[in-house]
N, C-alpha and C positions, 0 to 999 in steps of 0.2 A: 464832556461830562464833568460835573463837579464831584470831587471825592473829599469827604471830611477826613482831615488828617489830625492835627493836634486838637482841633475843636471837638473831635469825637469824645475826648475824655471829659468834656464839660457838658456833653449833649443832654444827659438826663437831668442835670441840675438846671439847665436853662429851660428845658421843656417840661419841668415838673408840674406845671399847671395845665398842660395840654390834656384834654380828656380823651384818652384813647378809647374809652368805653363808647364814645359816640360812633367811632368806626366799627367797633365790636358789635354794638347793637344794630348798626346798619347792615352788617353782613349776615348776622344770624338767621334772618328769615329766608335767606337764599341757600342755606346749608342743610344737608341731610345728615343723619347720624354717621353715615359712611363716607362723607365728603372728604376728599383729599385737597389740601390747600397749599399754594405757594404764595408767599408774601414778598413781592418785589420791592426793592429799596426799603428793606425791613428795618433799617436803623439799628437801634439797640435791642430790638426784639420784643418790645412790649406787647404789640398786638399778637404776635405769634405765640407768646407765652400765655396770654389770656385765652386764646383759642385752644391751645394744648391742654390747659388746665380744665377746659370744658370737655375734653375728651376727643378732640379732632386730631387727625393726622396732618400736621402742618410743618412746612419747611420755610426757610427764609433765604433771601439772596440780597446782597448789597455790594456795591463797588468798593466800599471802605473796609479794609482789613482791620483798621483800628476800632471801628465801631462794632464790628462783628466779634472782636475780642471781648468787648463789653457785653454783647448779647449772649455769648456763651457763658460768661460768668453769671449773668442774671438767670439764665435757664438753670444752671447748676444750683443756684440759691433757691430756686423754686422746685428743685428735685424733678425736673422734666428733661427729657432728651429730645432736642430739636436739631436736625441737620441744618447748618448754615453754610451757604456757598458764597465765596468771594468771586463776584463776576459782574460784568457790565450788563445791565438789563436790556441793552440793545443788541447784545451779542453773547448769548449763552446757549449751552446745549447740555441738558441734564439726562437725556436719554430716557425720559419718562413723561407721563402726562398727568394732569391734575384736573379735578372737577371744577375747582375755582382758583383763579389767580387774582390777587389783589395788588393794588399799588396806590398808596395813600399819602397824605400830608403834602400835597402838590408836588410830589416827586417827579411827575411827568413834565413839570415846568422847568426842570433842570435840563431838558432836551432843547437844543437850539434850533435845529434844522428840520425840515420836512422829512429828510432821509432818516434822521435819528428816530423820529416818531414812527415812520414806516418800518424801520428795523425792529423797534420795540414790538409793534403789533405782529410782525412776522414771527418773532420769538414766542410771543404769547400764543399765537395761533398754533404753532408747532407743539406747544406744551399743554394745550387744553384738550381734554377728552371731548368726544362728540357731544354737542349741545352744552359744552362747558361754559362757564361764566367768567368774564373779566370785569372786575368791579374796581373802579378807580375814581380819583378826584383830580381837579385842577383849580387854579385860582381864577377868579373872574376879573373883569375890568374894575369892579368896585374895590377888590382887594389891591389891585395894581395902584389905584388912586390912593387908598388908605396908607400904603407903604412907600409912596414915592419919595417922601422925605421923613424918615423915621429913625429914631434913636432910642436905644434902651441900654440901661446900665444894670449890671448884676454884680453882686458882691457876696462872697461867703468868707468863712474863716481862713480859707487857704488861697483864694484867688479873686481877682476882679476881672470883669469883662465889659467891654464897650462894643455894642453892636450898632452900626450905622447902615441904613438902607437908603439908596438913592436911585431914582429913575434916571437912566442915562440916555434913553431914547424912547420911542413910542411903545416899544415892546420888551424892554430890558430893565431889570432891576439888578443892581449891584449891592451885595452884602459885604461889608468890610468888618471883620471881627478882630478886635485887639484884646489879647488875653495876657494877663500878668499873673505869674505865680512865683512868689518869692522875688528873686532878683531877675528872673527870666521873663522876657516879653516875646509874644508870638503874634504875628499878624497874618491872617488868611482872608482871601476874598473868594466869594462864590457868586454865581450869576443864575438868575431865573428869567424865563422868557414867557411872555404871554402868548397864548395861541387861542384862536377861535375854536369853540367846541367841535366845529365841523372837521377839524384836523384829527379828532379822535373818533371818527366814525368811518373807518376804512372798509373796503370791500372784504367780504368774508365774515362780517359780523352784523348781527341785528341789534339795534338799540332797543333795550327792554325798558329802560327808565332813565330820565334825566331830572334831577332835582337839585335844590340848593340848601346849604346849611342844615343838612340832615332832616329836612322837612319833606313833605310829599310833593311840593311844587317848586318851581324855579322862579324867583322874583328878581327884579332889576337890581335891588340893593344887596342881594346875597353875595357873600364873599367867597364861599367855596361851592363849586359845582361838582356834584356826584353823578357818575354814570355807571350803568350796568349794561353790558353788551354780551350777547350770546354768540358763540361760534356756530356758524352755519355748516 
C-alpha cells in the first residue's frame, strides 16, 4: 500500500482544483438523516468535513498519519469534531458498524493484489450495518491511457513540485513526485494498479449501480467508474 509522507503537506495545494462536491453530491441521495458514515482513504478530510457540516455523523480513516494531521487541522478550522483513524483500509477493526462506507478518488487502485482487494471488502463487510452501502470509485482503462505518460508542474511562493506519471506495464502506473522547498528536495514514488470492475464485485454484496464520471450511465470514454454495493 502507498502511504503519503512528505507529499501529504502539499496535498491540498496540488488538488485544490478537484471538485469534492462531485463525490458529495453523488453520495447524498443514498443517505438518510440518521446515516453514519466512514470515509476510507479520507486524505485531508475534505469530503468528511463537507458531510459533517451537512449534519451527518461521519468518521475518516487513512494510512497516512501525515495527511490525517492536516485533516484534523482542517476540521478544527471548520469547527467540527470528526474522529480520524490511522489505519490500513485492508486491515482495520473499529468495533462498530456504519450505514455507509465510502472510498473515493481511485484509492482502491492503490491496492495491487487480489488478496488486498479481498481484505478491503472483508473489512468493509464487517463494518457495514445490515443492508449498508459501500460507495466507491476506481479508474478506467481510459484514465490509464490518459495518464500513461503525464507530467505536471506546480509552483507556489514556498515550494515547487514536479509530478511525472508513467505506465510501467499493462496494469501499473508509477507516480514520481519531486518536491523542492527552500534548499530541501524530496522525492517520493507511488503506484496505482488497474483492475477490472469485476474485481470489486465480491460475494456478500449486491451491485446497486455502476456508472461513470458522475453521470447515470457508464460510457467507454469515462475516466472514473463509480459503484454502489449493498451488503447482503
